[in-house]
C-alpha positions as CSV (number, residue, x, y, z in Angstrom):
1,M,61.2,162.9,60.7
2,F,63.6,163.4,63.6
3,D,60.9,163.3,66.2
4,A,60.5,159.5,65.4
5,L,64.1,158.6,66.3
6,T,64.3,155.5,68.6
7,G,66.9,153.4,70.1
8,W,66.4,151.0,67.2
9,H,67.4,153.5,64.6
10,W,70.7,154.2,66.5
11,L,71.3,150.5,66.9
12,I,70.8,150.0,63.1
13,L,73.2,152.9,62.5
14,S,75.7,151.3,64.8
15,V,75.5,148.0,62.9
16,L,75.9,149.7,59.6
17,L,78.9,151.7,60.7
18,F,80.5,148.5,62.2
19,S,79.8,146.8,58.9
20,A,81.4,149.6,56.8
21,E,84.3,149.5,59.1
22,A,84.8,145.9,58.5
23,L,85.0,146.7,54.8
24,G,88.2,148.6,55.4
25,A,87.7,152.1,56.7
26,A,90.9,151.9,58.8
27,G,89.4,152.9,62.1
28,F,87.6,156.1,60.8
29,L,84.1,154.6,61.5
30,L,84.8,153.0,64.8
31,G,84.0,156.1,66.9
32,G,80.7,156.7,65.2
33,A,79.8,153.1,65.5
34,V,80.4,153.1,69.3
35,A,78.8,156.5,69.7
36,A,75.6,155.2,67.9
37,L,75.6,152.1,70.2
38,V,75.9,154.3,73.4
39,V,73.1,156.7,72.1
40,S,71.0,153.6,71.3
41,G,71.4,152.5,75.0
42,A,70.8,156.0,76.4
43,V,67.6,156.4,74.3
44,A,66.4,153.0,75.5
45,M,67.0,154.0,79.1
46,A,65.1,157.3,78.3
47,W,68.1,159.4,79.2
48,L,68.0,161.2,75.9
49,P,64.4,161.9,75.0
50,G,64.7,164.6,72.4
51,W,66.2,164.2,69.0
52,Q,68.4,167.4,69.4
53,S,70.1,165.9,72.4
54,Q,70.5,162.5,70.7
55,L,72.2,164.0,67.7
56,L,74.3,166.3,69.8
57,T,75.4,163.4,72.0
58,F,76.1,161.2,69.0
59,A,78.1,164.0,67.2
60,L,80.3,164.8,70.3
61,M,80.9,161.2,71.2
62,A,81.7,160.2,67.6
63,V,84.4,162.9,67.3
64,L,85.8,162.2,70.8
65,L,85.9,158.4,70.3
66,T,87.4,158.7,66.9
67,L,90.2,161.1,68.3
68,A,90.7,158.7,71.2
69,Y,91.1,155.7,68.9
70,F,93.7,157.3,66.8
71,R,95.6,158.7,69.8
72,L,95.6,155.4,71.9
73,F,95.6,152.7,69.2
74,K,97.5,154.2,66.3
75,R,100.8,154.0,68.1
76,T,100.2,150.4,69.0
77,N,99.3,149.5,65.4
78,E,102.5,151.2,64.1
79,K,104.8,149.1,66.3
80,T,106.4,146.2,64.5
81,D,109.3,143.9,64.7
82,R,109.4,143.7,60.9
83,T,110.8,147.1,59.8
84,D,111.1,145.8,56.2
85,L,107.4,145.0,56.0
86,N,106.7,147.1,52.9
87,D,110.2,147.2,51.6
88,R,110.4,144.3,49.0
89,A,114.0,145.0,48.3
90,G,115.0,145.0,52.1
91,Q,113.2,141.7,52.6
92,L,115.6,140.0,50.1
93,V,118.7,141.0,52.0
94,G,120.6,137.9,53.2
95,R,119.0,135.7,50.6
96,R,121.3,133.7,48.3
97,I,120.4,133.7,44.5
98,K,121.6,132.3,41.2
99,L,122.2,134.9,38.5
100,T,120.0,134.3,35.5
101,A,121.8,136.7,33.1
102,E,125.3,138.1,32.3
103,L,126.3,141.2,34.1
104,Q,127.8,144.2,32.2
105,A,130.3,146.2,34.2
106,G,129.0,144.8,37.5
107,Q,125.4,145.5,36.8
108,G,122.5,143.7,35.3
109,R,119.1,142.1,35.9
110,T,118.2,138.8,37.4
111,Q,115.0,136.9,38.1
112,I,114.1,136.3,41.6
113,G,110.8,134.4,42.0
114,D,108.5,136.0,39.5
115,T,110.1,139.4,39.5
116,F,113.2,140.8,37.6
117,W,115.5,142.8,39.8
118,R,118.3,145.2,38.9
119,V,121.5,144.0,40.6
120,K,124.8,145.7,41.3
121,V,127.9,143.9,42.5
122,V,129.5,145.6,45.5
123,E,133.0,143.7,45.1
124,D,135.0,142.5,42.2
125,S,132.7,142.7,39.2
126,D,134.5,140.2,37.2
127,S,134.0,137.3,39.7
128,L,130.3,136.8,38.9
129,R,128.8,135.3,35.8
130,E,125.4,133.9,34.6
131,G,124.6,130.8,36.7
132,D,126.8,131.9,39.7
133,S,125.5,132.0,43.2
134,A,125.5,135.3,44.9
135,E,124.3,136.8,48.2
136,I,122.1,139.9,48.5
137,V,123.9,142.3,51.0
138,G,121.8,145.4,50.7
139,A,119.7,147.7,48.6
140,E,119.8,151.0,47.1
141,Q,116.4,152.3,46.1
142,Q,115.2,149.3,44.1
143,I,118.7,148.0,43.1
144,L,120.0,144.9,44.9
145,L,123.5,144.9,46.0
146,I,125.1,141.5,45.6
147,K,128.5,139.8,46.3
148,A,129.8,136.5,45.2
149,V,129.2,133.5,47.6
150,K,132.5,131.8,48.4
């Protein structure tokens, strides 16, 4: 079976790996896809005639290219100017809201968009009532810290 490996087989494997990567493999299949593409070209140029050398070249290149991808591009992908990207509560800081429910001892719940959030007043707790405007000044865990808007 392995004696019949041609450049077309490696090219097809490369296309399949690139397609699987496009479905969301987070970079794990890119090294294998590129390695299969390189082996396909090497087989077409008759540089790798035996199946043993083809498989060995593919395996080594797939591992090395995958490691290179994560070493070189992972740092680039992690850089962002949005440090609150996955912090829903942090994204609300600075936003002005209208309280949709009465607060008990400076704490309660209010609706922001389609979500109910727990809120806690950081200043004078008697100054905010249902319907009042408040500003979100911070977050502790998933509790929004608010203060009255003057």
